[in-house]
N, C-alpha and C positions, 0 to 999 in steps of 0.2 A: 766535404759535401758528398763526394762519390762513395766514401766509406760509409756514411750514414745511410745513403740510398741502398747500398748493397746489404747493409745490416737489416734494413726494413724489409727488403725483398726476401731475405733469408728467414725472417720471423713470420712472414705472412702465412705460410702453410701451417705454422704452429697456432696462429690465431684462429684459423678456420677449424683446426682440429679440436679446439676447446669449446667452440660454439655448439649448442645443442642441435641435433639433426632429427627431424621428424619425418621418417620415411613413409611414403604412402605404400599401400599394398597393391600387388599386381595379380591379375588372374588372366589366363590365356586359354582360349578354345578355338581350334582351327587356326585361321590366319588373323583372328581378332584378339587384340590385347587391350585390357582395360586396367587402368591404374586409378585406384580409389583412395580417398582420404578426406580429411577435414580442410576447409579453406583456411581456418585460423588454428594454429597449433601452438601450444597444447590446447585442446578443446576443454572448456570449463563449464561446469554445471550452471545453467541459468543464463548463459551468455549467448548472444546471437552468433550464429555460425552458418556454415553451409557444407553440404557434401559436394565434393568436386570429383568429376570423372574425366579422364583423358582416354579417348578411344582411338586406336590406330588399327589399320587393316593392311597387312603386308608392309608395315613400317610407315605408312602414310596416314595422315589424319582422316578419320571417318566422319563424314557429315551426315546429318539426319539419322544418326546411329540408333536412336531409341524410338523411332516412329512406331515400330511394331514390337516393342519390348517394354517390360515393366520392371521398375527398380524399387525395391522395398528396403527400408531400414528396420532392423530388428534389435530389440533390447529384451533379452530373456524371452518370455512368451508373448511380448507385445510387439506389434508391427505396424508400420504405416507406409503406404505407397507414396513415393516422392513425386513431386511435380518437377520433373527434369526440364531444364531450359538450356538452350545452346548458349555458349559464351561468345565473346568477341573473337576468339581465335578458333580456327578450324579444329574440330576434334575435341573441343573442350565443352564440358557440360557441368551444370551445378543445380542444386536445390537448396533453398534456404531452410534452416531448421534451428531450433533452440533445444539443446539437450537438457532434459530436466532431471536426469538421474545419473549418478556416478557409475563408472564401470565400463565394461566392454560392450561395444556396438558392432553390428555386422551389416553388410550390404548384400542383398540377394538380387541377382539379375536373371530374368527369365524372358525368353522370347527370341525374336529375330533381331539380332544386332548387326547392322550393316550387311544383311544377307546371310549371316552366320547363325545357325541354331545355337542358342546360348542358354545354359542353365548352371549357374554357379553361385557360390557364396564367398565373400571375402571379408575378413575381419579388419576393422580400422582401429586407430589408437583409442585407448581408454579415455573416458571423460574424467577430468580431475575436479577437485574442490576449489571453487573460486576464492574461498576464504584464505587459501594459502598465499594469495597475492595481496590481501587486504593490508593497508597501512594508512593511518594507525588502526589498530584493532577496534572494532565497534565497542563503544563504552569507555575507551581510554581517552583521558584528557578532554572530556566533554565532547567527544566525537569531533574534535577540531574546532569547536565553537570558542571564540575569543573570551577570555576570562572577564574582561570589562563589560562585554555584552551580557554575560551571565549575571554580573552584579547589577547591571541596569534592570534586567528583568526581575531580579529579586526585589529591587526597590519598588518597581511598578506593582508587583504582587502585594507587597506590604501596604502600599498606599490604598490599593483596591480593598484589601482586607479591613483597613481602618475605616474606609468609607462605608463598607457593608455593615460593620459593627455600629457605626454612627447612625446609619439608617434604621437599624434594628432598634436602637435606643429611642430614636424619635418616634418610631411606630409605637413602641410601648408607652411612651409619654402620651401620645394621642389617644390610645386606648384607655389609659387611666383617666384622662380628662373627660372623655366621653362617658365613662362609667360614673365619674363624680357628678357630671351634669345630669345624668339620668336619675341618680339618687336624690339630687337637689330637687328635681322636678317632681319626684314622687313625694318628697316631704311637703312641697308647696301644695300639691293636690290634697294630701292628708289634712293639712292645716285649713285649706279652703272647705273641705268637707266638715270639719269640726265647727268652723265658724258658721257655716250654713245651718248645721244642726242646732247650735246655740241660738241663732237668730230665730229659727222656726219655733223653738221652745218659748222664747221671749214673746214672740207674736201671739202664740197660743195663750200664754198667761195673761197678756194684755186684753185679749178678746174675752177671756173668762171673767176678768175683773170688771169689764164694762157690763157684761151680762148680769153679774151679781148686783152692780149698782143700779141698773135699770129695774130689776125686780124689787129692790129695797125701796126705791122711789115710788113705785106703784102701790106697795103696801102702805106707805105713809100717806 
């Protein structure tokens, strides 16, 4: 038991030696020292993060350090003034931010920091690509969707397609029936017109016959 404990203690420094270390950057002017960096490291593109600042004056935490100072984050020629808020611990400050571009960022501090005239720039860790941590990769294995669910969705889509095609067929049948009814109505109207014409001709012939008979009777 003692041997195992001694071996574990001996390997402990080696364990910490292989863990990744993300050092914050430090800038000092007068008796004020500021350590700046990311709250979550490594910082990743598009991931919520924050800029953290630790301020000491003469080795002691500095409170209300940025009341009369401005902290700006820069990426190339683009800059943004940070909304610095005090943390729970004395001398600790932070500002929420989501880095949207890869590469190097820097923090510029200007003004009166804890009574010390301050004007400096400190570079912080590069922002990396979040895709390097993706698993599984987007598009692989149906993006983690179970295969049986995919098959169910395929069946649903097939059923819907069949129903749509059936509806289309029924609609075509209805249009054909309507057209046939219209044609039949047109034929009936044409037949009625012909019958009316024949009837009128017959009536005219009858009237003419009667008139001829009347004339003949008078002559007789």
